[in-house]
Structures are given as C-alpha cells and as structure tokens.
C-alpha positions in Angstrom: 0.0 0.0 0.0 1.1 3.5 -0.6 0.0 6.5 1.5 -1.9 9.5 0.3 0.3 11.5 -2.1 2.9 8.8 -2.5 3.9 7.4 -5.8 4.0 3.7 -6.5 7.4 2.3 -7.3 7.4 -1.4 -8.4 8.9 -3.7 -11.0 6.4 -2.2 -13.4 8.1 1.2 -13.2 11.4 -0.3 -14.5 11.8 -0.1 -18.3 14.6 -1.1 -20.7 14.7 1.1 -23.8 16.2 -0.2 -27.0 18.9 1.9 -28.7 16.6 4.0 -31.0 14.0 4.7 -28.2 16.7 6.0 -25.9 18.1 8.3 -28.6 14.7 9.6 -29.6 13.6 10.1 -26.0 16.8 12.0 -25.0 18.3 13.4 -28.3 20.1 16.2 -26.5 22.4 13.7 -24.9 23.6 12.7 -28.3 23.4 15.8 -30.5 23.2 18.8 -28.1 20.5 21.3 -28.6 17.9 20.6 -31.3 17.0 24.0 -32.9 15.6 24.8 -36.3 18.8 25.4 -38.2 19.3 29.0 -37.3 22.3 28.4 -35.1 25.6 26.7 -36.4 25.4 24.2 -33.5 21.8 23.2 -34.0 21.2 19.4 -34.1 20.7 19.1 -37.9 24.4 20.3 -38.4 25.5 17.8 -35.8 23.8 15.0 -37.8 25.5 16.1 -40.9 28.9 16.4 -39.1 28.6 12.9 -37.6 28.3 11.3 -41.1 31.1 13.5 -42.6 33.4 12.6 -39.7 33.3 9.0 -40.8 34.4 10.1 -44.3 37.2 12.1 -42.9 38.4 9.2 -40.7 38.5 7.1 -43.9 40.5 9.9 -45.7 42.9 10.1 -42.7 43.6 6.4 -43.1 44.7 7.1 -46.7 41.4 6.1 -48.5 39.4 8.6 -50.6 40.3 12.0 -51.8 36.8 13.6 -52.1 33.6 13.8 -50.3 30.4 14.8 -52.1 27.5 16.4 -50.1 24.1 17.2 -51.5 21.4 19.2 -49.5 18.1 19.7 -51.2 14.5 20.0 -49.8 15.6 19.0 -46.3 17.3 15.7 -47.5 21.1 15.2 -47.1 23.3 12.9 -49.1 26.9 12.2 -48.2 29.1 10.1 -50.5 32.7 9.2 -49.8 35.3 7.1 -51.8 36.9 5.2 -49.0 36.9 1.5 -48.5 33.2 1.2 -47.9 31.5 -0.5 -44.9 32.3 -4.3 -44.9 29.1 -5.6 -46.7 28.2 -8.1 -44.0 28.1 -5.4 -41.3 26.3 -2.5 -43.1 23.1 -2.9 -41.1 24.9 -3.5 -37.7 27.2 -0.4 -38.2 24.2 2.0 -38.5 21.8 0.3 -36.1 23.6 -1.4 -33.2 25.1 0.7 -30.4 28.7 0.0 -29.7 29.4 -1.5 -33.1 32.0 0.0 -35.4 35.5 -0.3 -36.7 36.9 2.5 -34.6 37.1 0.3 -31.5 40.0 -1.5 -33.3 42.8 0.9 -32.7 44.8 -0.8 -35.5 42.4 0.6 -38.0 41.4 3.9 -36.4 44.2 5.1 -34.1 43.3 8.8 -34.0 39.6 8.9 -34.9 37.1 11.4 -33.7 34.1 9.0 -33.1 35.2 6.3 -30.7 31.8 5.5 -29.1 30.0 4.0 -32.0 27.0 6.3 -31.6 27.2 8.9 -34.4 25.6 7.1 -37.4 23.1 5.4 -35.1 21.9 8.8 -33.7 21.4 10.1 -37.2 19.4 7.0 -38.1 17.2 7.1 -35.1 16.4 10.8 -35.6 15.6 10.6 -39.3 12.3 9.8 -40.9 14.3 8.1 -43.8 17.8 6.9 -43.5 19.5 5.0 -46.5 23.0 3.4 -46.3 24.8 2.0 -49.4 28.2 0.4 -49.3 30.2 -0.3 -52.4 33.2 -2.8 -52.3 34.9 -4.5 -55.1 32.0 -4.3 -57.6 29.4 -5.2 -55.0 26.7 -3.1 -53.4 24.7 -3.6 -50.1 21.8 -1.2 -49.4 19.5 -0.9 -46.4 16.6 1.5 -45.6 15.5 2.6 -42.2 12.7 4.8 -40.8 13.2 6.4 -37.4 15.8 3.7 -36.7 13.5 0.7 -37.8 14.9 -1.4 -40.6 12.3 -1.5 -43.3 14.2 -2.8 -46.3 17.4 -5.0 -46.1 18.3 -5.7 -49.7 20.5 -8.6 -50.9 23.9 -7.8 -52.2 24.1 -6.9 -55.8 26.5 -6.0 -58.6 27.6 -2.3 -59.1 29.9 -0.2 -61.2 30.2 2.4 -58.4 33.7 3.1 -57.0 34.4 1.8 -53.5 33.0 3.9 -50.7 29.8 4.6 -48.7 26.7 6.7 -49.4 24.4 7.8 -46.7 21.1 9.7 -47.2 19.0 11.0 -44.4 16.0 13.3 -43.8 15.9 14.8 -40.2 12.6 14.0 -38.4 10.3 17.1 -38.2 8.8 15.7 -35.1 12.2 16.2 -33.4 13.6 19.2 -35.4 10.6 21.6 -35.6 10.3 23.5 -38.9 14.1 23.1 -39.6 15.9 24.3 -42.7 19.7 24.1 -43.5 21.4 27.5 -43.7 24.1 27.1 -46.3 26.4 29.6 -44.6 26.6 27.3 -41.6 27.3 24.2 -43.8 29.9 26.1 -45.7 31.7 27.1 -42.5 31.7 23.5 -41.5 33.1 22.2 -44.8 35.8 24.9 -44.8 37.0 23.7 -41.5 37.2 20.1 -42.8 39.1 21.5 -45.9 41.7 23.4 -43.7 42.4 20.4 -41.7 42.7 18.0 -44.6 44.7 19.6 -47.3 44.6 16.6 -49.6 40.8 16.3 -49.5 38.3 18.0 -51.8 34.7 18.5 -50.5 31.8 19.4 -52.7 28.5 20.9 -51.6 25.9 20.8 -54.3 28.7 20.8 -56.8 30.8 23.7 -55.3 34.3 22.7 -54.3 35.9 23.4 -50.9 39.7 22.8 -50.8 42.7 24.2 -49.0 46.3 24.1 -50.0 47.9 25.7 -46.9 45.8 24.3 -44.0 45.5 26.4 -40.9 47.4 29.2 -42.6 44.5 29.5 -45.0 42.1 29.4 -42.2 43.7 32.3 -40.4 44.2 34.3 -43.6 40.4 34.0 -44.4 39.3 34.6 -40.9 41.3 37.7 -40.0 39.3 40.9 -40.2 42.1 43.3 -39.6 45.5 42.7 -41.3 48.1 40.8 -39.3 50.9 42.7 -37.6 53.4 40.3 -39.1 53.1 37.4 -41.6 51.3 34.4 -40.3 53.6 31.9 -38.6 52.7 28.4 -39.9 54.2 25.5 -38.0 53.5 21.9 -39.0 54.9 18.5 -38.0 53.5 15.0 -37.2 50.3 15.2 -35.0 50.3 19.0 -34.6 49.8 22.1 -36.7 49.7 25.8 -35.7 49.1 29.1 -37.3 49.8 32.2 -35.3 49.8 36.0 -35.7 48.7 39.2 -33.9 46.3 41.9 -35.0 45.2 45.2 -33.6 42.0 43.6 -32.4 41.2 43.4 -28.6 41.3 40.1 -26.7 42.5 36.7 -27.8 41.0 34.7 -30.7 41.6 30.9 -30.9 40.3 28.1 -33.1 41.3 24.7 -31.9 40.8 21.1 -33.3 41.4 17.6 -32.1 41.6 14.8 -34.7 39.8 17.0 -37.2 37.0 17.9 -34.7 36.4 21.6 -34.0 36.4 22.4 -30.3 34.7 25.8 -29.9 35.0 25.6 -26.1 38.7 24.8 -26.3 39.9 22.4 -23.7 43.3 21.0 -22.6 45.0 21.5 -25.9 44.0 25.2 -26.2 45.1 25.8 -22.5 48.4 24.0 -23.2 49.0 26.4 -26.2 48.2 29.6 -24.3 50.6 28.6 -21.4 53.3 27.3 -23.7 53.2 30.3 -26.0 53.9 32.7 -23.2 56.8 30.7 -21.9 58.5 30.4 -25.3 58.1 34.1 -26.1 59.4 35.1 -22.7 62.4 32.9 -23.1 63.1 34.2 -26.7 63.1 37.9 -25.7 64.6 37.3 -22.3 61.8 39.4 -20.8 59.2 38.6 -18.1 56.4 40.1 -20.1 52.9 39.9 -18.6 50.9 37.0 -20.2 48.0 39.2 -21.1 50.4 41.5 -23.0 52.0 38.6 -24.9 48.6 37.2 -25.8 46.8 40.5 -26.4 45.5 40.7 -30.0 46.6 37.2 -30.8 44.9 35.2 -33.5 45.8 31.5 -33.6 44.6 28.1 -34.8 45.9 24.8 -33.3 45.2 21.3 -34.4 46.4 18.1 -32.6 45.9 14.5 -33.2 45.7 12.3 -30.1 44.8 8.7 -29.4 41.5 7.9 -27.7 40.5 11.5 -27.1 38.2 12.2 -24.2 35.7 15.0 -24.7 33.4 16.6 -22.1 30.1 15.7 -24.1 28.9 13.6 -27.0 29.0 16.8 -29.2 32.8 17.0 -28.6 32.9 20.8 -28.1 35.7 20.6 -25.4 38.7 18.4 -25.1 39.3 16.8 -21.6 42.2 14.5 -22.4 45.5 15.3 -20.5 47.7 13.0 -22.5 48.5 12.5 -26.1 47.4 8.9 -25.7 47.8 5.9 -23.3 51.4 5.9 -22.1 52.4 9.0 -24.1 53.4 12.5 -23.0 51.0 15.0 -21.6 49.5 17.5 -24.0 51.1 20.3 -22.0 54.6 18.9 -22.5 54.0 17.9 -26.1 52.7 21.4 -27.1 55.5 23.2 -25.2 58.2 21.1 -26.7 56.8 21.7 -30.2 56.6 25.4 -29.7 60.0 25.6 -28.0 61.6 24.1 -31.0 59.6 25.3 -34.0 58.6 28.8 -32.8 61.8 29.6 -31.3 63.6 28.6 -34.6 61.1 30.7 -36.6 61.7 33.8 -34.6 65.5 33.5 -34.9 65.3 33.0 -38.6 62.8 35.9 -39.1 64.0 38.8 -37.0 61.6 41.3 -38.7 58.6 39.2 -37.5 60.2 38.9 -34.1 60.5 42.7 -33.9 56.9 43.3 -35.0 55.7 40.8 -32.3 57.7 42.5 -29.7 56.2 45.9 -30.8 52.7 44.4 -30.4 53.5 43.1 -26.9 54.8 46.5 -25.9 51.7 48.2 -27.3 49.5 45.9 -25.1 51.7 46.7 -22.1 51.2 50.4 -22.5 47.5 50.1 -23.0 47.2 47.8 -19.9 49.1 50.3 -17.7 47.0 53.3 -19.0 43.9 51.4 -18.1 45.1 49.9 -14.8 43.5 52.6 -12.6 40.3 52.8 -14.5 39.9 49.0 -14.5 40.3 48.8 -10.8 37.6 51.4 -10.2 35.4 49.8 -12.9 35.5 46.4 -11.2 34.6 47.8 -7.9 31.7 49.7 -9.5 30.5 46.6 -11.3 30.7 44.4 -8.1 28.7 47.0 -6.1 26.1 47.5 -8.9 25.5 43.8 -9.4 24.9 43.4 -5.7 22.7 46.4 -5.0 21.1 47.5 -8.2 20.1 44.0 -9.4 21.0 45.0 -13.0 21.8 41.4 -13.7 19.2 38.8 -12.8 21.3 35.7 -12.9 20.3 32.1 -13.5 20.6 29.5 -10.7 23.2 27.5 -12.6 25.7 30.3 -11.8 24.6 31.1 -8.2 27.7 30.8 -6.0 29.9 32.2 -8.8 30.1 28.8 -10.6 32.5 29.3 -13.6 31.7 26.4 -15.9 29.6 27.4 -18.9 26.6 25.3 -19.6 25.6 24.9 -23.3 22.0 25.8 -22.3 22.7 29.0 -20.5 21.4 32.2 -22.0 21.7 35.9 -21.1 18.9 38.1 -22.5 20.0 41.8 -23.0 16.9 44.1 -22.9 16.1 47.6 -22.5 13.6 49.1 -20.1 12.0 47.9 -16.9 8.8 46.6 -18.4 10.5 44.5 -21.0 13.1 43.1 -18.6 10.3 42.5 -16.1 8.3 40.4 -18.5 11.3 38.3 -19.5 12.4 37.9 -15.9 9.0 36.6 -14.9 8.7 34.2 -17.9 12.2 32.9 -18.0 13.7 29.5 -16.9 15.4 30.6 -13.8 17.9 27.7 -14.0 19.4 28.5 -17.3 18.1 31.9 -18.5 19.5 35.3 -17.0 18.5 38.9 -17.8 20.6 42.0 -18.1 18.6 45.2 -18.2 20.0 48.2 -20.1 19.2 51.8 -19.0 18.4 53.7 -22.2 20.3 53.4 -25.5 23.9 52.2 -25.3 26.7 54.5 -26.5 27.9 54.2 -30.1 31.3 52.7 -29.5 32.3 52.7 -33.2 36.0 53.9 -33.5 36.4 54.2 -29.7 39.2 52.5 -27.6 38.6 49.9 -24.9 38.9 52.7 -22.3 35.3 53.4 -23.0 34.3 49.9 -21.9 35.4 50.7 -18.3 34.3 54.3 -18.2 30.8 53.6 -19.5 28.7 52.1 -16.8 26.5 50.1 -19.1 29.4 48.6 -21.0 31.4 47.9 -17.8 28.5 46.1 -16.1 27.6 44.1 -19.3 31.3 43.0 -19.6 31.4 42.0 -16.0 28.1 40.1 -16.4 29.5 38.1 -19.3 32.9 37.7 -17.7 34.8 38.3 -21.0 37.2 41.0 -20.0 40.1 38.5 -20.7 38.5 36.6 -23.6 35.9 33.8 -24.0 37.7 31.4 -21.8 35.4 32.2 -18.9 32.3 33.3 -20.8 29.4 32.6 -18.4 26.6 32.2 -20.9 26.7 30.1 -24.1 24.0 32.2 -25.8 24.0 36.0 -25.6 20.6 37.2 -26.9 19.7 40.8 -27.7 16.0 41.3 -26.9 14.6 44.6 -28.1 11.4 46.0 -29.5 10.8 45.5 -33.3 10.6 49.2 -34.0 13.1 51.9 -35.1 14.4 52.4 -31.5 14.7 48.8 -30.9 16.5 48.2 -34.1 19.0 51.1 -33.3 19.7 49.5 -29.9 20.4 46.2 -31.7 22.9 47.9 -34.0 24.5 49.7 -31.0 25.0 46.4 -29.1 26.3 44.5 -32.1 28.8 47.3 -32.7 30.0 47.0 -29.1 30.6 43.3 -29.5 32.2 43.6 -32.9 34.5 46.4 -31.7 35.7 45.0 -28.5 34.8 41.3 -28.4 34.6 40.1 -32.0 35.4 36.5 -31.1 32.0 36.4 -29.3 30.3 37.0 -32.6 32.7 34.9 -34.8 32.2 31.9 -32.4 28.5 32.0 -32.8 27.4 33.2 -29.3 25.4 36.3 -30.3 21.7 36.2 -31.3 18.8 38.5 -31.8 15.5 37.3 -30.2 12.5 37.2 -32.6 9.3 38.3 -30.9 5.8 38.2 -32.3 4.4 41.3 -34.0 0.8 40.2 -33.8 -1.6 37.9 -31.9 -4.5 36.5 -33.9 -7.1 34.5 -32.1 -10.7 33.3 -32.1 -12.6 31.5 -29.3 -10.8 28.2 -30.1 -7.2 29.0 -31.1 -4.5 31.6 -30.6 -1.6 32.2 -33.0 1.4 34.4 -32.7 2.7 35.9 -35.9 6.2 37.2 -36.6 5.4 38.8 -39.9 2.7 40.3 -42.0 2.6 37.2 -44.1 2.1 34.9 -41.0 -0.7 37.2 -39.9 -2.5 36.9 -43.2 -2.1 33.1 -43.1 -3.5 33.1 -39.5 -6.6 35.2 -40.6 -7.3 32.8 -43.5 -7.1 29.8 -41.1 -9.0 31.4 -38.1 -11.5 33.5 -40.0 -11.7 37.2 -40.9 -13.5 37.9 -37.6 -10.6 36.8 -35.5 -9.3 39.3 -33.0 -5.9 41.0 -34.0 -3.6 42.4 -31.3 -0.4 44.3 -32.4 2.5 44.2 -30.0 4.3 47.5 -30.1 6.9 46.5 -27.4 8.1 43.6 -25.3 6.7 45.2 -22.2 3.2 44.8 -23.7 3.5 41.0 -23.8 2.4 39.4 -20.5 4.9 37.0 -18.8 2.4 34.1 -19.4 2.6 34.8 -23.1 6.3 35.5 -23.1 6.9 31.9 -21.9 5.8 30.8 -25.4 8.6 32.8 -27.0 11.6 32.0 -24.9 11.0 28.4 -24.3 11.4 25.4 -26.6 9.9 27.3 -29.5 12.3 30.3 -29.1 13.2 32.0 -32.4 16.7 33.3 -32.6 18.4 35.0 -35.4 22.2 34.4 -35.1 24.5 37.3 -35.8 26.6 35.7 -38.5 29.8 37.0 -40.1 30.1 35.2 -43.4 33.5 34.3 -45.0 33.3 37.2 -47.3 32.3 39.8 -44.6 34.7 42.3 -43.0 33.9 43.4 -39.5 35.5 46.7 -40.1 33.5 47.3 -43.3 30.3 46.3 -41.5 30.8 48.6 -38.6 31.8 51.5 -41.0 28.6 50.9 -43.0 26.2 50.6 -40.1 27.7 52.9 -37.4 30.0 55.3 -39.2 28.9 58.6 -40.8 25.4 58.6 -41.9 25.2 57.8 -45.6 22.5 57.5 -48.2 23.6 53.9 -48.8 23.0 53.0 -45.2 19.6 54.7 -45.0 18.5 52.9 -48.1 19.6 49.5 -46.8 17.9 49.9 -43.5 14.7 51.0 -45.2 14.7 48.1 -47.6 16.0 45.2 -45.4 15.2 45.8 -41.7 11.8 45.2 -40.0 10.7 48.6 -38.6 7.5 50.6 -38.1 6.2 49.8 -41.6 5.7 46.2 -40.5 3.7 47.3 -37.4 0.8 49.0 -39.2 -2.5 47.6 -38.3 -4.9 46.5 -40.9 
C-alpha cells in the first residue's frame, strides 16, 4: 500500500529502452540542442557532421580524396570514396550501439568518433535513412525509418567506385520547422578542408579545398591585417598558425583529430601557457601573459589517441595526454613550440621585432587602463549586488564558472520589457541584463570606454569576458529589443559594441537576436502568434476574418504568461553571422559610421521597422 500523495514504485516502473527509443527520448544527450537550423550548433548540423566525420576518418587512413555532399529540400546525401563498410556489417554499423571499426585501434588510431553512436543517432532521428556500401564491384543497401529497418536488400553488382553513401532526412517531429542554412554548412566544410589539405569536399557541386591548411584558415578569418606574416608550424600530429592583429582580446580556433572544439579544452590551454613561456624565453623578458597574448589570433590542431571529450557533441577536449602511455598535451605542445617557434623567430628577426612591438603596445594600454579598470571592477561588483541589474540564473549562483551549453543571457532595455522576460524565463538557465536607455555608439572608440561607460562595464562583467571567451558565463547571448526603429537602433549599437571590443564572441556563434511576435491572432478556439505580415494573413485565413488581432508595439506589452511561449522550446533566434566574405571593419563603418544615403536605403529596404507594425 502507498500512503496518500505517495507514488507507487514497483517492478512495473522499470523499463529497458532499445537503442533508438533512448536516442529519440533523449536526443540532447547525443546531438546537443535541437534548434531549427538558425544556429551553427543546432542538431541538424551535428547530424551532418557525424556522417562526414566517418568520411574524414577514412580519408585520414589514406582512403578517398573527395567527399560529395548534397542538400536539397531537407534531405542530405553524403558520398565518400573510402573502403566502404564491410558488406556483411552494413546494417549493424548504423543500427547497433557500440558497433563499429573505430574500437579497433589498429584501424582507427586517431579517430574522432570512438563511441559507436554517431551514425546510429542520425538513423534514429531521421524519418528516412538509407545506407549504401560499395566494395569491389558489389553493393549492399538498407533503408530505415526512425531507426527501424524497413528494407534490407540482398547484395548486388555495381559499377560504383568503392565507398559509402548515406542519405537521411531529419525528423520534423524532433527538429521543428528546420531548414539548413548554407552559410553554416559552408563554414563546417571549410574547417574540414583546412584540416585535410589533400581532401576536396563538394557541396551541391561547389568545391571546398585548402592548399595551406591552418594558414589559409587564419588568412580568411582575419578581419584586420596581421601585424606580421602568419607563422605556420607543422609536424606530425600537430599544426599551428599564429599572428597578432590590432583587435582586442584573444582569438583561438582549436581542433582535435579534425574535430572543431569551440569551447577549447586541454590542448588550447596548453597552447596559451606554452606560447607565453616560449616568447618570454626568446626575448629574455618577463612580459605579462596578457600582454603577450593581447591581440593574438591562432589556430591549433592536434591528433591524439583515444581523445576524451566533455560531451557527446565533442565541443571541449578533456584529455590530459596524447594517448595511453604518451606525453602530456602540455609537455608535447610546449616542446613543439619551444623548438619550432623559437627557430622561426630566430630565422625571421623582422617578424620577431613586430611581435615585440605588439607586446609593448599591449603593455602600454594595460598600464594606461590599470587605474580605470580597478575602479570599474569595484563599481561593477557594487552594482551587481545592490542594483540588481543582472538577474542571474541559478546554474551560476555561487559564482560557478563552468559554462553550460544551455545557459542564455537576455540583454533588454527598459523595466517593463526586462520585467516580462524575468518573470517568464527559466530561472535555472536563463539570465536577464537590463539596459538603461540606449547604449553609447562605440564605433571607433578605444577599450577605455568599456570601463568608463557604466552600461558597458557592467555588461562586460556580467558576461565575464574581459580577458577573452575562456570564462564566458553564458553560451547564448541574446539581444532582446522591440521590433521598432528604437529597438533596431539598440540592436545595432549592441552589435557594434561586441564587434568592436569582443569580435570573437560573434565569430564563435554566441550572439543572437530574439525574434518576438508582432501580432496575436485568435478566435474562441485558437490563438496564433505571428512574426510577420505574411504569417498574420495566413492566420486570418485559417482562423477567419472575424478573428481578433492584437499588435504588440513593445516587449513590455507582452504578458509574462505569453512570453513563456517565445523564450522556451519554440524560441526563435536569429544568429548574428559574419560570413566568410564579410569584414567586421566594413560592417561597422557601414552601419555605425557617418550617416550615408547607402546605409539609409539599406535599413529602409532590409530591416523590419515601423512599416511592419501598421494595423490592418
């Protein structure tokens, strides 16, 4: 018997899920956040990456020099020209957990996917999943639906070259209203190209190939010109590209076994520490570490055996060693830099002189700011405690420093708007920072203004990004302003602030703009929220011309109960994306420089402002 209010707990409560049920019930454990494709780390891109990773592993073993990817109408096809899956194991490899060739270290010593889950997760989360393997003139094909095998064909003859083809269509029951944004796919493919200089990737027929590896990555990624030619160092199991610019902060891109690690990890930490030691030794000066790394832009790639990541999505490396019984990452990276970087600087005295000049510039700027920064920190600490400008989320209570992938900071303006979001938010993962009026236009200003301006100082402190993204407290930074002229201006001012002083926050995909509905259309049976004039007209056609229409002029007009619909699972976020062809300097000059007719015309034609808010 159970007492009143007690819950029964018997053998009937114990369940054993099969592999596909578990993946579909807890997809976030396998592919991170779901999303609709707006953000580069949404699940549909993780599915694509899991399949391409297998092709990359084949290429790394010396099989296959090209990978062909086709994305059309929500369906993805990936074809490699490796050895092909052994025909007798094609079904097992994509549908049995803990089954794969990567457990055999003789075949895949330095592979990314060691847990045998990737292709199975894609299979389970797809309405259609087809696998074809071609080996020595034979083909084996199998078709699945949501992980269930529906067609297991007999082996047949083929004229196809050896390799594997996988086609899948992400399940819209899991990925709501998704669509692939080609700029995100292109960025993903460029990273593969930079890390595999002998590999050509094709996206819908367009070729992605790099001749110079990480040197090309840095060349294409730099917004401002390098202070000295990019230092490119390569040997077995490690590659680096290093330079300095006039930008603020530190900018790193790190990789392990071809896997991009946006949150860094032990290999990135090893580089930051070793770089300082080698530079100090070379110049014979005990320069401050912040001065040595100030303005640095670097990319590092290492290959380790049996890498350990901190999550299934492999965004941060946790391994301390290069492999079982091998040196630590810290000593391996230091020894490499001590030999290669030291040699480079001795052979290139002009670059060494320019590097030292950048260090001395950082030193002067740091000393000039020392007094201001001390006062600013005290002011930020006092304001956070007494003025409650930052309404933090519980995951950070107690000054916890680890960044959770689900944490979000909403930056909003005005008491009513911040009040609505604060009451509606998930207190465990969502924080709110309330602006007081419009921010300062920081275009062309020095970092001194970050500490002298109260709003910027407090925002910097809330994000904990004074010394770079290493301790960023929130994975998602969301600008939440009204969809009118003033709200649009505030968005531009905030984006300018981040691009001017913390460009890596934008470049690494942490900055978003919150979409909020312009209209509410409802009748007695149903309520719909509409984000555009088109959606409003569609709602009227569906609900009837007599439906009630409410126009939201500002965030403060939306009740907390309604706001929960817009910042929960169905949240719509527009990522602030800097494409490969974009220049941060040019963008800021265009939007926040002198008022030009070109800019006025662009805003009128492209941005959603008051003309979208006119009631019918």
